[in-house]
N, C-alpha and C positions, 0 to 999 in steps of 0.2 A: 297341318303337319303334326306328326307324332310329338308328344310333349318332351320326350327325351331328345329327339333331334332338334327341336326348337331351342332347348336349353344348350345343347352342344354348339349349335350355330351361334347363339348369343355369346357364348364363351370363346368363340373363335377356334373351336376344335374341329371344324369341318372345312376342308378345302374343296373336295370333290367326292361325290358318291356315284355309284353306277346308275341307279334309277331311284331318285329320292322318294317318289310316290310309292314305288313298289317296296322300298326298304321300310318306309313308314308303316305301310300296311302289314309287312312281315313282323315288325316289332310290336304292333298292336295285337297280333294274334296270340302272343304268349311268350314264354321264355325262349330266347334265341341264344345259341351257342356261337361265340365269336372267338377269334384267335388273333394274336399279334406275336410276331417273332423277333427274337434278339440273337444275333450272331455273336459268338465269343471271339471277337477280334482284339480284345484287350481283357485284362483281369477285372475290369469294373465297367459298369454303365456310366453314362454322363447325363447331364440335364436334358439333352435332346431326347434321350430314351425316357426320361421322366414324364414327358408329355404323353407318350404312348401308355405308360403305366397308369397315369391318371385317367386316361380315356377308358382303359380296361376297368378301372375302379368305378368310374361313373356308370358304365354299362352294368356292372354287377349291382351297384346300389339301386339301379332301376329295375332289378329283378332278372337280369340276364346272366348267363354263365360264361365266364372268361377262361380260355385256354391260353397259357403263357408258354410259348415255344422257345426253348433254348436250343440253338442250332448246332448240335454236336457234329452233324454232317456238313451243313452249309458253311459252318465256321472253318472247316478244313479247306474250303474253296475260296470264299470271299466274293461278296457282291461287287460287280464292276464299279470302279470309281471313275470320275471324269478325268482325274489327274494321272492315271497310269496304273500299271499292274500292281496288285497287292503282294506283299511278302507272304510266302507260304509258311505258316507256323507248324511245328511238329505236332504229331498226334497227341503226344504226352502233354504238351503245352495247352493245346485246345481242350483236352479232357479236364485239365485243372481249371481252366477258365470257365468251362461249363458249370462246374460245381460252384464256383464263386458267383456266377450270374444266377444260378438256381436260388441261392440263398438271398441275393438282392431282390429279385422280382417277387419272391414270396412275401415280402413285407408290405405289399401294397394292395393285396386282395385278401379275401376271406376264404378259408378252406372248410367252412362249415355251412350247413343249411342245404336247401334243395338246389340252390344254384352255386354250390361250392366250386371254387376255382380248381384248376388242375394244371400242373406243370408237365409238359411233354418235351421229348427230345427226338428230333427227326432222324437221328442215327438209328432209332429203333426200327424204322421201316426201310431205310435206304441200305443199311449194312447187309441185309439179307437178300437184296436184289442184285442179280448178276448184270454185267454190262450188256449182254444180249437182251435180257428182259427189259432193261431200261430203254434201250434203243427201240425195241419192238413196241413196248406198251406205252411209253411216254414220248420218245422222240418222233414217232410216226405222226403225232398229232400237231406238230409244230412246223410252221412254214419258215424256212430260212430267210425268205424275203422279208417277212414281218419282223423276224429277229434282227435283221440288219438295219431295219428302219427305226429301231428303238434309239432314242436320243443318245444314251450313254455309249451305245455301240457305234453309232454313226460318227460320234466325235472322236472315237478311238481308232477308227479304221486307218487313218493316215499313219499313225505311230505304231499301230498294231495292237491286237488284243488276243490273248491266248484262247484256245478252244475251251479251256477250263472255265474261265470267267464268262465267255460267250454262252456257255451252257447253263449258267447259274439259274436263269429264268425257268428252265425245265425242273430243276430241283425244287424251287419254291412252289411251282405249280403242283408238283407231286405232293408237297406238304399239305396244300389246301385239299387236294383230293383225298389224301390219307385221313386227314382230320374229319372231312365230310363223311367218309365211309365209317370211321371208327367211333366218332362222337356226335355225328349229326351236325357238324359245324356248318353254318350257312352265312357267316359274315367274317371277312378278314379286314382288319384295320392296320394302319401303318402311317409312316411319314409320306409326304408328297412325292419324294423320290422313289417310292415303292409302287406307284400307280401302275407302271407297265408290268411289273411282276404280278401284282394283284389281278389285273384284268386278264393276264395270260392264264392264271390259275382258274379264273371264272370260266374262261372260254374252254379250257381243258376239261373241266367238270361237265360243262354243257355237251361237249363233243362225245365224251365217254359214257355219260349217264343220262343226259337229257335234263338234268336237274338245274334249277335256277338258284344261284347263290349270289351274294352281294359283296360289295367292297366300299370302304370309306377311308379316306386319307385326310390327315391333318395338314395345315399349311406350314410352310417353312417359317421358323421363328427368326425375326430380324430385329435389328436396332432401328432407331429413327432414321438413320442415313441409308438403310437398306442392307447393311452388311450383316453377316451371320451373327446370331446371338449365341452366347454361351461359351465364349472364349475369354481367357485372361492372358496376361503376359506370359504366364507359365504354361498355357495350353488350355485344354478342356477343363470344365468344371465337373469333377467326378462325384459320383454318389458314395464312393468308398471314403470313409473319414481318414484313412491312411494316405490317400492320394490328394484329397482336398479336405483340409481340416474343417470341422464345424465353424471355427472362427472365420476362416477364409470364405466358406460357403455363405455364411450369414452376411459378411461384408459385401460379397458379390451382389446379392439381392438388394442390399441397402443402397448400392450405387446405381440402381436402375434409373433410366432417364424418365423425367416427368412425362415426356411425350408418349412413352410406352408402358409405364408402370401399371396403368389400369388394364391394359391388354394382358399383361402378365398375371395380374391378380385374377382376372376372369378364368385364365387357363389353369393356374397352379394352386389357387386357393379355393376352399370350399365355401367361402362366404357367399351370402345371398345377394341377389340383385340390389336390394335396398342398401345393404351394408357397403357394397362396392360403389353404388351411386353416391353415398355420403363421402366416401374416400375420394372419389373423382372430383366432387365439389370442393373438398378441402385442398386437393392438389391444385385446382384452378384458382382458388381464392387465397390460399396461404401456402404456396409451394415450399417456403422456407421451413415449414414444420415437417415436411417429408413424411406425413402420416401414412400415405399409401405405401411408401417404401418400407417403413417399419412394419406395417401389417404384412406385406409380402414376405419380407425376410423372416419374420417370426413364423408365419404359417408354413412356408416351404421348409425351413430348418426343423420345425417341429415334426413335420411329416417324414423327412428323410433321416434325421438324426435323433429326434426325441426332444422333449421339453427340457430335460436336465442339460443336455449338450448345448441347446440354444441359450439357456440361462447362463451357462459358463462362458459361452462366446460373448454374450452381452456384457458380462462382468469384466471379461478381459479387455474388451474394447473401451469400456469406461475407465478402467484402471490405466490403460495405455496412455490416455490423454488427460490424466489428472482428475478424472471425475469419479474415481473409485479407489479402493485400497488395494494396492499391489500385493501386499502381504496376505491378503485374504484369499488369493488365488492358490489353488492346489498345484502340486508339482506337474501333474499331467497337463493342466491348462497352461501353465507357464511354459512348458516344453513346446506345446502347440504354437503359442504366440512367438516364442523365440525362433521356431522353424520358419514361421511366416515372415518374420523380420529379416531372415537370413543372418542370424546372429553368428558372430565370428569368435574364435577362441583367442583369449589374451591372458596368458598366465603370468604369475609372479616373475620378477627378475631379481636375482640375488636375494630371494626370500621376501621381497617387498611387492605388495600389490601395485597395480599401475596407478599413475596419476589420472585424475578425472579427465584432464585434457587429452591424455593418451587414449583413454576409453572413447571419448567423443570422436577423435580422429579415426581410430581403428574401426569403429562401428559404421563409419561412412556418413554420419549426420553432418559432419563438417569436412571440408577437403584436406585440412592439414592441422598440425599442432598449433600453428600461429593463428589460424582461424578459430580454433577451439579456445585459445586464450582470449581472443576478442569477444567471442560469444559469452564467456564467463564474465569478462569485464563489463559487458553491456547488459548483464542480467538476464540473458536469454538461454542459459544452459541449465539442464536439470539432470539429476541423478536419482532414479527411482521416484520421479515426480517432486523431488526436493530441489529447490533452486540452489545452485552453487555460486558462491560469491568470491571464493578464494581461488585464484588461478593456480596455486600450488597445492590444492587439496588432493588427497590421495584416497583411494578406496580402502576400506577396512573390512574386516570379517562380517561386521553387522550389515554391510551394504549388500552382501550376497544373498539373494532371494533363494530359499531352500538350499542354501549353501553353495550355489554355483552360478546363478543368473544375475545380470545387471541390466537395467533399462536406462538408456540415456535419451535425452530429447533436446532438440534445439528449437526454440520458439514453441508454437502451439501444436504443430502438425508433423514435424520431422522427427521420426522416432527410429531408434536402432537398438540392437541387443548385443550383449556380450556373454560369453560362456567362460567362466574362470575355472580351469581344470584343477 
């Protein structure tokens, strides 16, 4: 097997390829141009997309050229979902999201050297095509019977699927053909759910040019119980720090299950086989150290947000639970932490700041003022990591971090935040 494919397989980045032997030989011949597409269905990518960006990055590191397609055209349509018809966003909204995604994807590849990456937009070749040309030049080569047999379409037939979403596969096939013609692209990669679209494009290129091109898809990321990986209580884990803070992002990876953390390391970290093997042994022999989780969280946060943001996230986590100095955190980090804690506003009454028991109850770390009084009396209540022993203690100006934030804690792990306006 080709050395690159062997490494990708070991890392769990290959689910299916069109013809493994033919693809291996093609990669051995020299620089291959590949592409992966991202539709702007939201203003940010999430960690499911990160897997595809890392695959593009690995292909480039092995000497191949990646094209990153941001779907200004396909984003107006929407790839069919199993759960029902997508909401159609306005052209202005999609155009704004295209620019956001262009900025995001550009951080994971290099735009220098002989195999410099390039960002492309499929609106460039679809906008100029008339409906008649599209039907004659593209639609003629697709069998409705085969399109109806696609899994996502078959599952939607009872409830209904619009012609718009039904035709999405033609647009993606046109993308592959356009990139093959313009850039010599001969490999499309994507997630497992894109297999039908990718093979349709391969068949379209064969029918129209006779050329042989290739496809490779990654497996679906799952948790140990088989459920989808990458969701939190608040929804997807986004790559945009405004939607998922570096603190929350780092914490997400720290909470990876022992049974899956090594799999995630292979995919998302650039560590060697030997390094990952050592972390796997540590996870097996001393799981309480969570060495693999810390390595994973650090590596992925460094990649997505940078070392400084990761260090700030670590400092915030330590300070939250009494292992670091809260007052050493800057205002931006404190604001990020308070947002993650769901901090509530609790202002002065008659010119006096709240009682600590009021702060504990308002933050939600205890259910009531009486429970707060019990927590103080039992020695389990903390204000800015300082144990409170007086049930009648009141906040003062010195307790306000950067003049407006207060951290309260009950016991070791139950933490809440307040904003004093």
